[in-house]
C-alpha positions in Angstrom: 105.4 96.0 94.4 107.6 98.8 95.7 105.9 101.3 93.4 103.6 102.3 96.4 104.9 104.4 99.3 106.1 102.5 102.3 103.4 103.7 104.7 100.6 103.4 102.2 99.3 100.6 100.0 99.7 97.6 102.2 96.0 96.7 101.7 96.3 97.4 97.9 99.4 95.2 97.7 97.6 92.3 99.4 94.5 92.6 97.2 96.4 92.9 94.0 98.3 89.8 95.0 95.1 87.9 95.9 93.6 88.7 92.5 96.8 87.8 90.7 97.1 84.6 92.6 93.6 83.6 91.6 94.3 84.4 87.9 97.6 82.5 88.1 96.0 79.3 89.6 93.2 79.6 87.0 95.9 80.0 84.3 97.7 76.9 85.6 94.5 74.9 85.3 93.9 76.1 81.7 97.5 75.3 80.9 97.2 71.7 82.2 93.9 71.4 80.2 95.2 72.6 76.9 98.8 71.3 76.7 99.9 67.8 75.8 103.7 68.0 75.6 105.7 67.4 78.8 108.3 70.1 77.9 105.6 72.8 77.4 103.8 71.9 80.6 107.1 71.9 82.5 108.2 75.2 81.0 105.0 77.2 81.2 103.9 75.5 84.4 107.2 76.5 86.0 106.8 80.1 85.0 103.2 80.3 86.3 104.3 78.5 89.5 107.1 81.1 90.0 104.5 83.9 89.8 102.2 82.0 92.2 105.1 81.8 94.7 105.9 85.5 94.1 102.2 86.4 94.8 102.1 84.3 97.9 105.4 85.9 99.2 103.9 89.4 98.7 100.8 88.4 100.6 102.7 86.8 103.4 105.2 89.7 103.9 102.6 92.4 103.8 100.4 90.4 106.2 103.3 90.0 108.7 104.2 93.7 108.4 100.6 94.7 109.0 100.3 92.4 112.0 103.5 93.6 113.5 102.4 97.2 113.1 98.9 96.8 114.6 99.4 94.2 117.4 101.0 95.4 120.6 104.3 94.0 121.5 103.1 92.1 124.5 100.6 90.0 122.4 102.7 89.7 119.2 104.5 86.5 120.2 101.3 84.8 121.1 99.6 85.9 117.9 102.5 84.8 115.7 102.7 81.4 117.4 99.0 80.8 117.0 99.2 81.7 113.3 102.2 79.4 112.8 100.5 76.6 114.6 97.3 77.0 112.7 99.2 77.2 109.4 101.1 74.0 110.1 98.1 72.2 111.4 96.1 73.0 108.2 98.7 71.7 105.8 98.0 68.0 106.4 94.3 68.6 106.2 94.7 70.4 102.9 96.9 67.6 101.6 94.2 65.1 102.5 91.4 67.1 100.9 93.3 67.6 97.7 94.5 64.0 97.5 90.9 63.0 97.7 89.9 65.5 95.1 92.6 64.5 92.6 91.8 60.8 93.1 88.1 61.3 92.7 88.0 63.8 89.8 89.5 62.4 86.7 90.0 65.8 85.1 92.5 67.5 87.5 92.7 70.9 85.7 89.2 71.6 86.8 90.4 71.6 90.4 93.0 74.3 89.6 90.5 76.3 87.6 87.9 76.1 90.4 90.5 77.2 93.0 91.5 80.2 90.8 87.8 81.2 90.5 87.3 80.7 94.3 90.4 82.9 95.0 89.1 85.7 92.7 85.6 85.4 94.2 87.1 85.6 97.7 89.0 88.7 96.8 85.9 90.4 95.4 83.8 89.4 98.5 86.4 90.2 101.1 87.5 93.5 99.5 84.9 95.8 101.0 85.2 94.3 104.5 89.0 94.3 104.5 89.0 97.9 103.3 86.7 98.9 106.2 88.7 97.1 108.8 92.0 98.4 107.5 90.7 102.0 107.7 89.6 101.4 111.3 93.1 100.0 112.1 94.8 103.0 110.5 92.7 105.4 112.6 93.5 103.4 115.7 97.2 103.5 114.9 97.1 107.3 114.3 95.3 107.9 117.5 97.6 105.5 119.4 100.7 107.2 118.1 99.4 110.7 118.8 98.6 109.6 122.4 102.0 108.0 122.8 103.7 111.2 121.5 101.8 113.4 123.8 102.7 111.2 126.8 106.4 111.4 125.8 106.2 115.1 125.7 104.7 115.3 129.2 107.6 113.2 130.7 
């Protein structure tokens, strides 16, 4: 995703990755639904899983860069530790929910397809709100940097 300039496109990188993640998970469900042979499922499922991991990495890296640029240094450690704690606390809950879903729904590919559709829908619904908040943050950062530069010139 380095085709965008370093200072621009963070939001676009995240949104493209969210949409591609939804498409990839949907594709994984379709793959499980339509393929019978173990080798084909392993091969194509591995390829799709690689792209799912790639999309998640892009989202994670861009989110961390964005947070580190927008959160002041004095609060950054607290925010990162809260995010890490919340992330690790939700993993067992997600495992319990999906264990229940896969045990109760006999046709597992529908779970993947539903998750893909939910991810795409989330991207479509969150897109306008995220764009508005990112623009506000960029204005805040510009204003903060110009105030910081003027303070340094006065010293």
